N, C-alpha and C positions, 0 to 999 in steps of 0.2 A: 712765044709770049708769056711773060712771067704770070704765075698764077694769081688770082685776085685773093683779097684777104678772106672772102667767103669760102673760096676753094681750098685755101690753106687750112681753115679751121675745120671745114668738112673732112679733109684728109686726115688731120690730126684726130678728129673724132673718131674715124674709121680705125685708125691705128690703135687709139685706147681701146676701143671695143673689141679689136682683135686680140689685143694682149690680154685683156679681161677674160675674154672668152677662153683663150688658151690657159690662163691661170686656173679658171674654173674647171677646166677639162682635166688638169693635172690633179687639182683638188678632188675632184670627184673620183678619179682613178684610184688615188691614195686611200680615200674613204671607203671605196668597195673592196680594195685589197686588204685594209685592216679588218673590214666586216667578214670578208672571207676568212682571214687568219683566225679571227675569233671563232667563227663557225668550226674551223678544223680543230682548234684547241679545244673547243667544248666537246666536240665528237671524240677526240681523243680520250678526254677525261672521262667521258661516258662508257668509252670502251674498256678503259683501265678499270673503271669501278665494277663494270660487268665481269671482267676477267676475276678481279679480286673476289668478287662475291661468289663466282663459279669456283675458285680455288677453295674459299671457305666452306661451301657447300660439300665439296669432294673431301675436304679434310674431315669433316664431320660425318660423312656416310659411307664413302667408299670403303674404308678400313676401320675396323674396330680400333681408330683413332682416332678411327677414329679413329673399324671400327672406329679411337676413338677416339676402333679401331676405334680428346675424343677420338672404330673398328675400323675414323681411321683411328683412334685410339689415344688415350692419354699416356703420357710417360714424362719423366722427369725432364725439365727444361734445360738441366745442365749436361744432358747428353752430349758426349764428344764423339765425332766420327770414329769409328773403329775402336773405342775404348769402353770399357766398363766403368762406371762410376758408382761409388759406395761400396758397402760390404756384401759383395756378391759371392754366394757360395761357389766352390770349385765345381766345374762339371764331372770331375771324376767321383764327386759324391753319389751321382746317380748313374754313372756308366754301366751298362750291361745289367741294369736293375729294372724290374717291374714293380711298381707301386700300386696297390689296391687300397680303396677306403670309400669314404662318404663325404660329399659335399652337400651341405644342408642350406637351401634358400628358403627363409621364413620357416615354414614347418615341413617343407618338401625335401625329402632326403633322396639324392642321387648317388648312385653307386657309380665309382669311377675307377679307371685303370689308366695309369701314366706309364709311358714307355721312355725309361732312361737311355736305352740304346739308340733309339731314333732322335731324340732331342735332350741330350744329356744336360746342356746348361739350363734350358727352360724347367726340366724336371727337377734339377737340383734346386732351383729357386722355389719351387712349389713345395717341394718336400720340407724345406727349412721354413716356408710360411706355415706348413701344417703342425711342425714341430713346435713352433713359437707362438702358435694361435694368432698370428699377424692378421689373418684374414676375417677372423671372427668379428662381427660387428661392422664391417665394411658394406658399403652401399652397392647395390646393382642399379646404376644410375640410368642405364640405357636399354631399350630395346628397339629392335628393327624389325618391321613387319611388312613384307612386300611380296610380290610374286616370284622374286628371285633370291630373296635373303630374308632370314627369320632367326634372329639371335638375341641373346641376352648378354650384356656386358657387365662384369662385376669387379669389386675390388678397388673402388674409388673412396675417397675420404668423405665426400658428400654427394649430393645430387647434381652438382655442376660437373662431376667427373674429374675432380681434381685428384692428382697422385702426389705422392711424396718426392719432394725434391732432392736432388743428390743420390738418387737410386735410379740406374738404368744399365741395360746390358744387351748384349748381342752374342753371337750372330743370329740370325734367322735360320731355324733348323725344321727340317721335315715338313717344309711347304709343299702342298700338293700341286701336281702340274695341272694348268689349265685354270686355277683358281677356283676349283670346286671342292667345298667342304661338306661331307656327308652329314646327315642329321647325327646329332650326338657328338660332334667334334668338339674337343676343347682345345682352344688356342690362345695365344698371347696376344693382347692388344698393344699397339705402339703407334707412334706418330707416322704420318705419311712420309715416304721417301727416306725414312731413317732406320736402317737395320739395328742400330744399337740404342733404340729408344724405348725398348720393352721395359716394363716396369712391373708393379704388382698387380695389373689388371689382366683379367682373362675374359674371353667370350665363349659361349656356348651356343652352337647351331641347334636349332629344333626341326629344321628341315634341310634338304639339300640346298646349300647356298653358295651362290657364286659371288666371290670377291675378286675382281680383277687384280693382277699384280701391279704395283706401282714401280717407281724407279728403284726401290730397294728390293723388291721382290714380292713374295707372298707373305704369310703369317705362319709362325711358329705352331705346329701341331704337337701338343704335348700328350694328348691321350683321347680318350672316348668315354662318354656316359654309358655305363652297363645297365643301368636300370633307373626307373623313375622318370624317364623322359615324357612319357605320357602325362604324368602329374604336373610336370613343369608347363607342359602346353595347355593342359585345361585350367591349372591354378593360376598362371600368371600371364603366358604369352596369349591366350586366348582373350584376355581382357584388353589387350591391345596397349596403346601409347597415348599420352596426352598431346602429342604432336600431330597435327593434321597431315603432316607429309609422311607418317609412319616410322619415324626415327625421332625418338626422345624419351623421356622418362616413363617408365612403365605406370600403367594406370594404378596397378596394385603395387604400393610401396614395398620394396624387396631388399632385404639384407642378406649377407651370409650370416647364419646363426651357428654353424659348426663345420669344421674341416678336420678330417683326420685320415692318415696314410699309413701304411706299413709296407715295408720292402718283402716281396713275396718270392723274389728270385735274384740271384746274382751270379 
């Protein structure tokens, strides 16, 4: 028997409802998928931001580069991998030579001894800076005060840690095994992961300090403080830093006021 008109209309209504429901289901599935994709994208963005922030913190704190290292160390942005940039003195200027002298921060005179046999390129640079008075007037822009690292970083153009563009050199020399730098160590600041980004900046440890190696290795140790370290600690380091995390500008504004060296052996 043929379906009545009412039965046909009811059947058509059910079919339209089925199609509508199916479309709604597809639409809802797509909406949920888009929402999930957005959540994943946002989460990935948060992770990337967190990673970038961590890298930035490490760049500023692990090495007086900043250091600064920024221990981890500031250096010329024009450094080229494996190449010296600028008028860098030859390492032969310091080979097999010991230099002694005085590095003065504010009014605190530090006796220093530099080992040209262990780090000829780095010592040649510092000997040239002493000869030309380059470092006089430069800023000690950073101190690190913590349970594992205590150091002051000097040689910047201003309190932001800026160094001279177009002047950078390598390689890393005389870096200690295990990343432990004894109290009184004088070393060269550089950028993280770049052995040829050493510039005009140095750092001095005031306690035994641990600075883990990065992709480039450790930090060039050029010499030691032979006297005056106690005055540096009491006059500057004990006053701390303006940064809450213990890594920032010294509370006592500090500059290099004098730097003299003389060759004592060759």
